[in-house]
C-alpha positions as CSV (number, residue, x, y, z in Angstrom):
1,M,0.0,0.1,-0.1
2,K,2.9,2.4,0.7
3,N,3.8,2.2,-3.1
4,L,0.6,3.9,-4.1
5,Y,1.9,7.3,-3.9
6,P,3.5,7.1,-7.5
7,I,0.2,5.8,-8.8
8,I,-1.8,8.5,-7.3
9,W,0.6,11.1,-8.7
10,L,0.3,9.5,-12.1
11,V,-3.5,9.6,-12.0
12,L,-3.4,13.2,-10.9
13,L,-0.9,14.2,-13.5
14,M,-2.9,12.5,-16.3
15,S,-6.0,14.3,-15.1
16,I,-4.2,17.7,-15.1
17,G,-2.6,17.0,-18.6
18,G,-6.0,15.9,-19.9
19,A,-7.6,19.1,-18.7
20,S,-5.0,21.3,-20.4
21,V,-5.3,19.5,-23.7
22,L,-9.1,19.8,-23.5
23,A,-8.8,23.5,-22.7
24,N,-6.3,24.0,-25.7
25,E,-8.6,22.2,-28.0
26,A,-11.7,24.3,-27.0
27,N,-9.7,27.4,-27.6
28,G,-8.6,26.2,-31.0
29,I,-5.0,25.6,-30.0
30,R,-3.5,22.5,-31.5
31,T,-0.5,21.0,-29.7
32,E,1.3,17.7,-30.5
33,N,-0.4,16.2,-27.4
34,S,-3.8,17.2,-28.5
35,K,-4.0,14.3,-30.9
36,V,-3.9,11.9,-27.8
37,S,-7.4,10.6,-27.0
38,I,-8.3,11.7,-23.4
39,Q,-10.1,9.3,-21.1
40,H,-10.1,11.4,-17.9
41,E,-11.9,14.5,-17.2
42,V,-11.3,16.8,-14.2
43,N,-14.5,17.0,-12.1
44,G,-13.2,19.0,-9.2
45,P,-11.4,18.1,-6.0
46,L,-11.0,14.7,-4.7
47,E,-13.2,13.8,-1.7
48,V,-11.7,11.1,0.7
49,E,-12.7,9.7,4.1
50,V,-9.5,9.6,6.2
51,I,-9.3,7.3,9.2
52,L,-6.6,8.2,11.8
53,R,-5.5,5.5,14.2
54,T,-3.3,6.3,17.1
55,N,-1.6,3.6,19.1
56,Y,-0.3,4.7,22.5
57,A,2.4,2.9,24.5
58,D,-0.1,1.9,27.3
59,G,-2.0,-0.2,24.8
60,V,-4.8,2.3,24.2
61,S,-5.8,3.0,20.5
62,T,-7.9,5.8,19.4
63,K,-9.6,6.3,16.0
64,Q,-10.7,9.6,14.4
65,T,-12.6,9.9,11.0
66,V,-12.1,13.1,8.9
67,D,-13.8,13.9,5.5
68,E,-11.0,15.5,3.4
69,T,-11.3,17.6,0.2
70,I,-8.0,17.2,-1.7
71,W,-7.2,20.2,-3.9
72,A,-3.4,19.4,-4.2
73,M,-1.9,16.0,-3.5
74,E,1.3,17.6,-2.2
75,D,-0.6,19.5,0.5
76,F,-2.5,16.3,1.5
77,W,0.7,14.3,1.8
78,S,2.5,17.0,3.9
79,E,-0.6,17.2,6.3
80,Y,-0.1,13.5,7.0
81,A,3.6,13.4,6.9
82,N,3.8,12.0,10.5
83,W,1.4,9.2,9.7
84,Q,1.8,5.9,8.0
85,L,-0.6,4.8,5.2
86,V,-1.8,1.3,6.2
87,D,-4.7,0.9,3.9
88,Q,-6.3,2.5,0.9
89,E,-9.3,2.0,-1.3
90,E,-11.4,4.2,-3.5
91,G,-12.7,7.1,-1.5
92,R,-10.9,6.0,1.9
93,M,-7.4,6.1,3.4
94,I,-6.3,4.7,6.7
95,F,-3.4,6.1,8.4
96,E,-1.7,4.9,11.7
97,R,0.9,6.2,14.1
98,N,2.5,4.9,17.2
99,I,3.0,7.4,20.1
100,E,5.6,6.6,22.8
101,D,3.6,8.0,25.4
102,I,0.6,7.2,27.5
103,S,-2.8,8.0,26.2
104,P,-4.9,11.1,27.1
105,A,-7.4,8.9,29.0
106,S,-4.6,7.3,31.1
107,K,-3.1,10.9,31.9
108,E,-6.5,12.2,32.8
109,S,-8.0,9.6,35.0
110,G,-5.9,6.4,34.7
111,H,-5.0,4.4,37.9
112,F,-3.0,1.2,38.2
113,G,-5.0,-1.4,40.1
114,L,-5.8,-5.1,40.3
115,T,-8.7,-6.9,38.9
116,E,-10.5,-9.6,41.0
117,D,-8.2,-12.1,39.4
118,G,-5.1,-10.2,40.5
119,I,-4.2,-8.9,37.1
120,L,-2.4,-5.6,36.9
121,S,-4.5,-3.2,35.0
122,I,-5.1,0.5,34.2
123,F,-8.5,1.6,35.2
124,D,-10.5,4.7,34.1
125,G,-10.9,6.1,37.6
126,S,-10.8,4.0,40.8
127,P,-10.4,0.1,40.4
128,S,-13.6,-0.2,42.4
129,D,-15.4,1.3,39.3
130,E,-14.2,-1.7,37.3
131,K,-13.6,0.3,34.1
132,V,-10.5,-1.4,32.8
133,I,-8.6,0.6,30.1
134,Q,-5.8,-2.0,29.7
135,T,-4.6,-5.2,31.2
136,F,-1.1,-6.4,31.6
137,F,-0.3,-9.5,33.6
138,Q,-1.2,-11.5,36.8
139,I,0.5,-10.6,40.0
140,D,1.5,-13.0,42.7
141,V,-0.4,-10.9,45.4
142,G,1.3,-13.1,48.1
143,K,4.6,-11.5,47.2
144,L,3.3,-8.0,47.6
145,E,4.0,-5.8,50.6
146,S,0.7,-5.1,52.4
147,S,1.0,-1.4,51.7
148,R,1.5,-1.8,48.0
149,R,-1.4,-4.2,47.9
150,E,-3.5,-1.5,49.6
151,Q,-2.3,1.1,47.1
152,L,-3.3,-1.1,44.2
153,M,-6.8,-1.7,45.7
154,D,-7.3,2.0,46.0
155,G,-5.7,2.8,42.7
156,I,-2.3,4.4,42.0
157,P,-2.7,7.4,39.6
158,V,-0.7,7.3,36.4
159,E,1.3,10.4,36.6
160,S,3.5,10.3,33.5
161,W,5.1,8.1,30.9
162,Y,8.1,7.7,33.2
163,H,5.8,6.6,36.1
164,F,4.0,4.2,33.9
165,E,7.1,2.5,32.8
166,S,8.5,2.5,36.4
167,M,5.3,0.8,37.8
168,L,5.3,-1.9,35.1
169,Q,8.9,-2.7,35.9
170,T,8.2,-2.8,39.6
171,F,5.2,-5.1,39.4
172,Y,6.7,-7.3,36.8
173,K,9.1,-8.4,39.6
174,V,6.1,-10.1,41.3
175,K,4.5,-11.3,38.1
176,K,2.9,-14.7,38.8
177,A,4.6,-17.6,37.1
178,K,2.5,-19.5,34.6
179,P,1.5,-23.0,36.0
180,V,3.5,-25.9,34.7
181,Q,1.3,-28.1,32.4
């Protein structure tokens, strides 16, 4: 899909070239190119639905849909230069980007906590509200200090990307080993 840029440019150039040949012929101007049979006609700007997926390091993904009117392909591609084209079909393009940061939802109201099964998770609000944003791994609760267990039951606010990484590393040390089968 990434290699579609040259095809899109070719179609655009053919359309522009076809319009100038048609305009020249309408004005009575004959050029060497005007002998070429034109199959394309310019009908105005290109209308495209653009889907933007953002993947955050805390496992949260967001999706935004934008209806774009493309007047110049160069302007369109420069607007989405920080995105990766992952899928394209007629009238629709899907872009994606990965952000090395926690999601806005986690920054605003995210709290580390434990599910009833002892799985380390990020909750939207207090763990008692049971609104899980993201789950990570099961913790061996018996290895936790009682104060840490209490903190997790109340919810530990996600303060920053650094804090997020630090908490994951800390609790990974008490990750429950998978049972031998």
